[in-house]
C-alpha positions as CSV (number, residue, x, y, z in Angstrom):
1,M,15.4,11.9,-0.1
2,S,13.2,8.9,-0.4
3,T,11.3,8.3,-3.6
4,N,8.7,6.2,-1.7
5,R,5.6,7.9,-0.3
6,I,6.2,9.0,3.3
7,A,3.4,8.5,5.8
8,L,2.8,9.2,9.5
9,V,0.0,7.3,11.3
10,T,-0.6,8.4,14.9
11,G,-1.7,5.9,17.5
12,A,-0.2,3.2,15.3
13,N,1.2,0.8,17.9
14,Q,-2.1,-1.1,18.2
15,G,-5.6,-1.6,16.8
16,M,-6.7,0.2,13.6
17,G,-3.6,2.4,13.5
18,R,-1.3,-0.6,13.3
19,H,-3.4,-2.2,10.7
20,V,-3.5,0.9,8.5
21,A,0.3,1.2,8.9
22,R,0.7,-2.5,7.8
23,E,-1.5,-2.0,4.8
24,L,0.4,1.1,3.7
25,V,3.8,-0.6,4.1
26,S,2.5,-3.5,1.9
27,D,2.0,-0.8,-0.8
28,G,5.7,0.2,-0.5
29,V,5.0,3.3,1.6
30,T,7.5,4.3,4.2
31,V,5.5,4.6,7.4
32,Y,6.3,6.3,10.6
33,V,4.5,4.4,13.3
34,G,3.5,7.1,15.8
35,S,3.3,5.8,19.4
36,R,3.2,7.6,22.7
37,D,5.2,4.7,24.2
38,L,8.3,4.3,22.0
39,A,8.9,0.7,23.1
40,R,5.4,-0.3,22.0
41,G,5.9,1.6,18.8
42,E,9.2,-0.3,18.2
43,A,7.4,-3.6,18.8
44,A,4.6,-2.7,16.4
45,A,7.1,-1.5,13.7
46,S,9.1,-4.7,14.1
47,E,6.0,-6.8,13.7
48,I,4.9,-4.8,10.6
49,G,8.4,-5.2,9.1
50,E,10.6,-3.4,6.7
51,G,9.2,0.0,5.8
52,A,7.8,0.7,9.2
53,T,9.7,3.0,11.6
54,A,8.8,3.7,15.2
55,L,8.3,7.3,16.1
56,Q,7.8,8.6,19.6
57,L,4.7,10.8,19.4
58,D,2.5,11.9,22.2
59,V,-0.2,14.0,20.5
60,T,-0.8,15.9,23.8
61,N,2.8,17.0,24.2
62,A,4.1,19.9,22.2
63,A,7.8,18.9,22.6
64,S,7.1,15.4,21.4
65,I,5.2,16.6,18.4
66,A,7.9,19.1,17.5
67,S,10.6,16.4,17.9
68,A,8.7,14.0,15.6
69,A,8.3,16.6,12.9
70,E,12.0,17.5,13.1
71,R,12.9,13.8,12.8
72,I,10.7,13.3,9.7
73,R,12.2,16.5,8.2
74,E,15.8,15.2,8.8
75,E,15.2,11.7,7.5
76,A,12.6,12.2,4.8
77,G,12.4,15.9,4.0
78,R,8.7,15.8,3.5
79,L,5.4,14.1,4.4
80,D,3.0,12.7,1.8
81,L,0.3,11.3,4.0
82,L,-0.8,12.1,7.6
83,V,-3.3,9.8,9.2
84,N,-4.6,11.3,12.5
85,N,-5.8,8.1,14.1
86,A,-4.8,8.5,17.8
87,A,-7.9,8.7,20.0
88,I,-9.2,7.6,23.4
89,S,-12.7,7.1,24.8
90,T,-11.9,7.5,28.5
91,T,-9.0,7.8,30.9
92,R,-10.7,5.6,33.4
93,T,-9.4,2.1,34.0
94,N,-12.2,0.6,36.1
95,V,-15.0,0.7,33.6
96,R,-16.6,-2.7,33.1
97,D,-18.3,-2.2,29.8
98,M,-19.5,0.4,27.3
99,A,-23.0,0.6,28.9
100,E,-21.4,1.7,32.1
101,L,-19.1,4.2,30.3
102,I,-22.1,5.8,28.5
103,A,-24.0,6.0,31.8
104,M,-21.1,7.8,33.5
105,A,-20.8,10.3,30.6
106,K,-24.1,12.1,30.7
107,A,-24.0,15.8,30.2
108,S,-25.3,16.4,33.8
109,T,-22.6,14.3,35.5
110,A,-19.6,14.0,33.1
111,P,-16.5,15.0,35.1
112,L,-15.0,18.1,33.3
113,D,-11.5,16.8,33.9
114,E,-12.4,13.7,31.9
115,V,-14.0,15.8,29.1
116,R,-10.8,17.9,28.9
117,A,-8.5,14.8,28.9
118,V,-10.4,13.1,26.1
119,W,-10.7,16.2,24.0
120,E,-6.9,16.9,24.5
121,V,-6.2,13.7,22.6
122,N,-9.2,13.6,20.2
123,V,-9.5,17.3,19.2
124,F,-6.4,19.3,20.2
125,G,-4.1,16.4,19.4
126,P,-5.0,16.2,15.6
127,L,-4.9,20.0,15.4
128,A,-1.5,20.2,17.0
129,V,-0.1,17.5,14.8
130,Y,-1.6,19.1,11.7
131,Q,0.1,22.4,12.6
132,A,3.5,20.8,13.1
133,M,3.3,18.6,10.0
134,L,1.8,21.1,7.6
135,P,5.2,22.5,6.5
136,L,6.3,19.0,5.7
137,L,3.1,18.2,3.8
138,R,3.7,21.4,1.7
139,E,7.0,19.8,0.5
140,S,5.0,17.0,-1.1
141,S,3.7,17.0,-4.7
142,D,0.8,14.7,-3.6
143,A,-0.1,15.3,0.0
144,R,-3.2,14.0,1.9
145,I,-4.5,14.2,5.4
146,V,-6.9,11.6,6.7
147,N,-8.6,12.3,10.0
148,V,-10.3,9.3,11.7
149,T,-13.5,10.2,13.4
150,S,-16.8,8.4,14.3
151,A,-20.3,8.5,12.8
152,L,-21.4,9.4,16.3
153,G,-19.8,12.8,15.6
154,S,-22.3,13.5,12.8
155,L,-24.7,16.1,14.3
156,T,-27.2,15.5,11.6
157,T,-27.3,11.8,12.2
158,I,-27.1,11.8,16.0
159,S,-29.8,14.5,16.4
160,D,-32.4,12.2,14.7
161,P,-34.4,10.5,17.5
162,A,-34.9,7.6,15.1
163,F,-31.1,6.9,15.0
164,A,-30.3,3.8,16.9
165,H,-27.5,5.5,18.9
166,H,-29.3,8.8,19.4
167,S,-29.4,8.4,23.2
168,A,-25.7,7.5,23.3
169,F,-24.5,10.9,22.4
170,E,-22.5,12.4,25.3
171,P,-20.0,15.3,25.9
172,I,-16.9,13.2,26.4
173,Y,-16.1,10.9,23.4
174,A,-19.0,11.5,21.0
175,A,-18.9,15.3,21.2
176,S,-15.1,15.2,20.9
177,K,-15.6,13.6,17.4
178,S,-18.1,16.4,16.5
179,A,-15.4,18.9,17.5
180,L,-12.9,16.9,15.4
181,N,-15.2,17.1,12.4
182,A,-15.4,20.9,12.9
183,V,-11.6,21.2,13.2
184,T,-11.2,19.0,10.0
185,L,-13.6,21.3,8.1
186,S,-11.4,24.2,9.1
187,M,-8.4,22.3,7.7
188,M,-10.4,21.6,4.5
189,T,-11.3,25.3,4.2
190,E,-7.7,26.5,4.8
191,L,-6.2,24.1,2.2
192,E,-8.9,24.1,-0.5
193,T,-6.9,26.4,-2.8
194,T,-3.7,24.2,-2.3
195,G,-2.8,20.8,-3.6
196,I,-3.1,19.3,-0.1
197,K,-6.2,17.1,0.3
198,V,-8.1,16.5,3.5
199,N,-10.6,13.7,4.1
200,L,-12.6,12.7,7.1
201,V,-13.4,9.0,7.7
202,S,-15.6,7.1,10.0
203,P,-14.3,3.6,10.4
204,G,-16.5,0.6,11.4
205,F,-17.2,-0.4,15.0
206,A,-13.8,-2.0,15.6
207,N,-13.2,-4.6,18.3
208,T,-10.4,-2.7,20.0
209,A,-9.4,-1.3,23.3
210,L,-11.1,2.0,22.5
211,V,-14.5,0.4,23.0
212,N,-13.5,-2.1,25.7
213,F,-13.3,-4.8,23.0
214,E,-17.0,-4.7,22.5
215,G,-16.8,-3.8,18.8
216,T,-18.8,-5.7,16.2
217,E,-16.2,-5.7,13.4
218,S,-12.7,-7.0,13.1
219,V,-9.9,-4.5,13.0
220,E,-9.3,-5.3,9.3
221,D,-13.0,-4.8,8.3
222,A,-13.4,-1.6,10.4
223,S,-10.2,-0.1,8.9
224,R,-11.2,-0.6,5.3
225,E,-12.4,3.0,4.6
226,V,-9.4,4.5,6.3
227,V,-7.1,2.4,4.2
228,R,-9.1,3.1,1.0
229,V,-8.9,6.9,1.5
230,A,-5.3,6.8,2.6
231,R,-4.5,5.0,-0.7
232,L,-6.2,7.7,-2.9
233,G,-3.9,9.1,-5.5
234,P,-3.5,12.7,-6.8
235,N,-6.8,12.5,-8.7
236,G,-8.7,11.3,-5.6
237,P,-11.3,13.6,-4.0
238,T,-10.8,16.0,-1.1
239,G,-13.3,17.4,1.4
240,T,-15.2,14.1,1.9
241,F,-16.7,12.6,5.0
242,T,-17.3,8.9,4.3
243,L,-18.0,5.4,5.5
244,W,-16.8,2.2,3.8
245,E,-17.0,2.3,0.0
246,G,-17.2,6.1,-0.1
247,V,-20.7,6.4,1.3
248,D,-21.2,10.0,2.4
249,I,-22.0,10.9,6.0
250,P,-23.9,14.1,6.7
251,W,-22.0,16.6,8.8
């Protein structure tokens, strides 16, 4: 059994997930690079280098999740860190920009099949991965779960009419992150009497495919809080919802 910390980062073949995996590998962590497309995961792991291993993982597919958990058990025997990063903002391929995407996502017109598809990845995916990986996390002496959300999911923040993005709240992506926050709270509650720690993180507005490359921050800058929390040791906090440098976000 490896003496290095063992981590799984979902959606790690690109964007923030790949950067988080790279940073953890630089710390000496053995990282499973979760990717729905194995070839893309292998390319990312090869680019990251030694310490990164591609793992086929589709967070919407029960068989894929079970197979990934079994592989980690066989190869590592435990999991020390789970970063639930995989997410999508839409399934559409013909959206020109974020303004069009938001306009098409109003509560009165949002296609329910689109709502279900995004929630399948952003809400049910992290919960399914959590359920499959929890037995492996219980085998660790210092386990932590980091769920990557969005400040748009903060109901306290988004319900304030003075908030700059108040009018952008919609039932597809933004509400999926509110739901993820609620699911994360249920994980925190379940595990609060154990040694497994759970933290919720809102990264910066990264310039990635998730936002049609209209983000205002580099992947490296936007990922800083995810990386910081993922690096917290056994004395680090649990049950937090933060932005960069540990700034608390209201639920």
